[in-house]
C-alpha positions as CSV (number, residue, x, y, z in Angstrom):
1,M,43.1,61.5,43.2
2,G,44.4,60.5,39.8
3,I,45.4,64.1,38.9
4,E,48.5,64.7,36.9
5,P,49.7,68.2,38.1
6,V,52.0,70.5,36.3
7,I,54.3,72.0,38.9
8,M,56.4,75.1,39.0
9,S,58.1,77.1,41.7
10,A,57.6,80.8,42.4
11,G,61.3,81.1,42.0
12,E,61.0,80.4,38.3
13,L,58.9,83.6,38.0
14,E,61.9,85.8,38.9
15,S,63.2,87.4,35.8
16,E,64.6,90.7,34.7
17,R,63.2,90.2,31.2
18,A,59.8,91.9,30.8
19,G,57.0,89.4,29.9
20,E,59.1,86.3,30.8
21,P,57.1,85.3,34.0
22,G,53.8,85.7,32.2
23,R,55.0,83.7,29.2
24,L,56.2,80.9,31.6
25,I,52.8,80.7,33.4
26,R,51.0,80.6,30.0
27,E,53.2,77.8,28.8
28,R,52.7,75.7,32.0
29,Y,49.0,76.4,31.8
30,R,48.8,75.1,28.3
31,T,50.9,72.1,29.3
32,A,48.3,71.2,32.0
33,S,45.6,71.6,29.4
34,Q,47.4,69.2,27.0
35,V,47.6,66.6,29.8
36,V,43.8,66.5,29.9
37,Q,43.6,66.4,26.1
38,N,46.3,63.9,25.4
39,Q,46.3,61.7,28.4
40,G,42.7,61.8,29.4
41,K,43.6,62.7,33.0
42,M,42.6,65.5,35.2
43,S,45.3,68.1,35.7
44,C,46.1,71.4,37.4
45,L,48.8,74.0,37.5
46,M,50.5,74.1,40.9
47,I,52.8,77.0,41.8
48,N,54.8,76.2,44.9
49,D,56.1,78.8,47.4
50,I,54.1,81.6,45.9
51,D,54.2,83.4,49.3
52,A,57.8,84.2,48.7
53,G,56.8,86.6,46.0
54,L,53.4,87.7,47.0
55,G,53.9,88.3,50.7
56,R,53.5,86.6,54.0
57,F,50.0,85.3,54.6
58,D,48.8,87.5,51.8
59,N,49.7,90.5,53.9
60,P,50.3,93.6,51.7
61,T,52.5,95.1,54.4
62,R,54.8,92.1,54.5
63,V,56.2,91.6,51.0
64,S,59.6,90.0,50.3
65,V,61.6,90.2,47.1
66,G,63.8,87.3,48.1
67,Q,65.6,88.6,51.2
68,D,65.3,87.0,54.6
69,W,62.2,88.0,56.6
70,R,62.9,90.7,59.2
71,E,60.4,91.6,61.9
72,S,61.1,95.3,61.3
73,D,60.5,95.0,57.6
74,F,57.1,96.6,56.9
75,T,55.9,97.9,53.5
76,N,53.5,100.7,53.2
77,R,50.3,99.7,51.4
78,I,50.0,101.4,48.0
79,P,47.3,101.4,45.3
80,I,47.8,99.3,42.2
81,I,46.6,101.1,39.0
82,F,46.0,99.6,35.6
83,T,45.5,101.5,32.4
84,G,44.1,100.2,29.2
85,N,42.0,100.8,26.1
86,D,39.6,97.9,26.3
87,F,39.1,96.0,29.6
88,S,36.4,93.8,28.0
89,T,39.3,91.6,26.9
90,I,40.1,90.9,30.6
91,Y,38.7,87.9,32.4
92,A,35.4,89.2,33.7
93,P,35.6,88.2,37.4
94,L,38.8,90.3,37.7
95,I,37.1,93.5,36.8
96,R,33.8,93.0,38.5
97,D,32.4,95.7,40.7
98,G,33.8,95.7,44.2
99,R,37.0,94.0,43.1
100,M,38.3,97.1,41.4
101,E,37.2,100.7,40.9
102,K,37.0,101.7,37.3
103,F,37.4,105.2,35.9
104,Y,36.7,106.1,32.3
105,W,38.4,109.0,30.6
106,Q,37.2,110.5,27.3
107,P,39.4,113.5,26.4
108,N,37.6,116.5,25.1
109,R,38.9,118.9,22.4
110,E,40.8,121.0,25.0
111,D,42.4,118.0,26.6
112,I,43.6,116.7,23.2
113,V,45.0,120.1,22.2
114,N,46.9,120.4,25.5
115,I,48.3,116.8,25.2
116,V,49.3,117.3,21.5
117,H,50.9,120.6,22.4
118,R,53.1,118.9,24.9
119,M,54.0,116.3,22.3
120,Y,55.3,119.0,20.0
121,E,56.7,121.3,22.7
122,K,60.4,120.5,22.0
123,D,59.8,121.2,18.3
124,G,58.6,124.7,19.0
125,I,55.2,124.3,17.4
126,P,53.0,127.1,18.8
127,K,49.6,126.2,20.3
128,D,47.7,128.0,17.5
129,D,49.2,125.5,15.0
130,V,48.4,122.6,17.3
131,V,44.8,123.7,17.3
132,R,44.9,123.9,13.5
133,I,46.2,120.3,13.3
134,V,43.7,118.9,15.8
135,D,40.8,120.6,14.0
136,E,42.1,119.4,10.6
137,F,42.1,115.8,11.9
138,P,39.3,115.5,14.4
139,N,38.1,112.3,16.1
140,Q,41.6,110.7,15.9
141,A,43.3,108.7,18.7
142,L,46.2,110.5,20.4
143,D,48.6,108.1,18.8
144,F,47.7,109.6,15.5
145,Y,49.2,112.9,16.4
146,G,52.3,111.3,17.7
147,A,52.6,109.4,14.4
148,L,52.6,112.7,12.5
149,R,55.8,113.7,14.1
150,S,57.3,110.2,13.6
151,R,56.5,110.3,9.9
152,T,58.3,113.5,9.3
153,Y,61.4,111.9,10.9
154,D,60.9,108.8,8.7
155,R,60.9,110.9,5.6
156,S,64.1,112.7,6.7
157,I,65.9,109.5,7.5
158,S,65.0,108.0,4.1
159,K,66.3,111.1,2.4
160,W,69.5,111.0,4.5
161,I,70.1,107.4,3.5
162,D,69.7,108.2,-0.1
163,E,72.2,111.1,0.2
164,I,74.9,108.9,1.7
165,G,74.6,106.2,-1.0
166,G,71.4,104.4,-0.5
167,V,70.4,101.3,1.5
168,Q,73.0,99.1,-0.2
169,K,75.9,101.2,1.2
170,L,74.3,102.0,4.6
171,G,76.2,99.2,6.4
172,D,79.5,100.2,4.9
173,K,79.0,103.8,5.8
174,L,78.1,103.1,9.4
175,L,80.0,99.9,10.3
176,R,82.8,99.3,7.8
177,R,84.0,102.8,7.1
178,K,87.7,103.6,6.7
179,K,89.7,104.5,9.7
180,N,89.8,108.3,9.1
181,E,86.4,108.4,7.4
182,K,83.9,110.4,9.4
183,L,80.6,108.9,10.5
184,P,77.7,110.4,8.5
185,V,75.7,112.9,10.5
186,F,72.0,113.0,10.6
187,T,70.4,116.4,11.2
188,P,66.9,116.1,12.7
189,P,64.2,117.8,10.6
190,K,62.8,121.1,11.7
191,Q,59.1,120.5,12.4
192,T,56.6,122.7,10.7
193,V,52.9,122.7,10.7
194,E,53.0,122.2,6.9
195,A,55.1,119.0,7.3
196,L,52.8,117.7,10.1
197,L,49.7,118.3,8.0
198,E,51.3,116.5,5.0
199,S,52.0,113.5,7.3
200,G,48.4,113.7,8.5
201,Y,46.9,113.6,5.0
202,S,49.2,110.6,4.2
203,L,48.0,108.7,7.3
204,L,44.3,109.5,6.4
205,K,44.8,107.9,3.0
206,E,46.2,104.8,4.7
207,Q,43.3,104.6,7.1
208,Q,40.9,104.9,4.2
209,L,42.7,102.2,2.2
210,I,42.6,99.8,5.2
211,M,38.9,100.5,5.7
212,E,38.0,100.0,2.0
213,T,40.0,96.7,2.0
214,R,38.2,95.5,5.1
215,L,34.8,96.5,3.7
216,S,35.7,94.7,0.4
217,K,36.5,91.5,2.3
218,E,33.3,91.7,4.2
219,Y,31.3,92.3,1.0
220,M,32.9,89.3,-0.8
221,K,32.3,87.1,2.2
222,N,28.6,88.0,2.2
223,M,28.5,87.4,-1.5
224,D,29.9,83.9,-1.0
225,D,27.2,83.2,1.6
């Protein structure tokens, strides 16, 4: 047929490294596209022996992970669940109605308070303080409240590095210390609502700066037009 196929085996998709099989498929897919572009020939991506990984005759109760097939080897069917923030980035036919059921979740204030309270549970932050934090920074993504906690640790780590001699001596202190020299000990910070609020105000300033920078670029682009 005059087609120049790019061929791979399903065995190549076996990897313990996360993301490696997907990366390999994308590479071969691009290779097939380059055949069309550079050689002027039709091409395709062919994956041989895919049944070894997906199952026998596409049967979800007969799935192998490389072992020999056994007649007594049956797998219970289980649901496959994806989570994501924006499914509009996914190839549309994959998310069409009937192919998957879609459930949308928009947390209300009570949901957010409960989730953030669990985030700070080990730090001993009472729920009333969590409510104060959520109300102080409304309409933020859940990651924002996790970032508050991380930022208090970042500040404490920076202070600790300064106390043991600064960044320049950090390697010597941790890796090339003398035989009887004790390893510097980092004491995790005690979380307080004041420290979390301080981190929140700092993050808000960063958000505002990013927004202003973006708006400036859009304004200058319109001026050029």
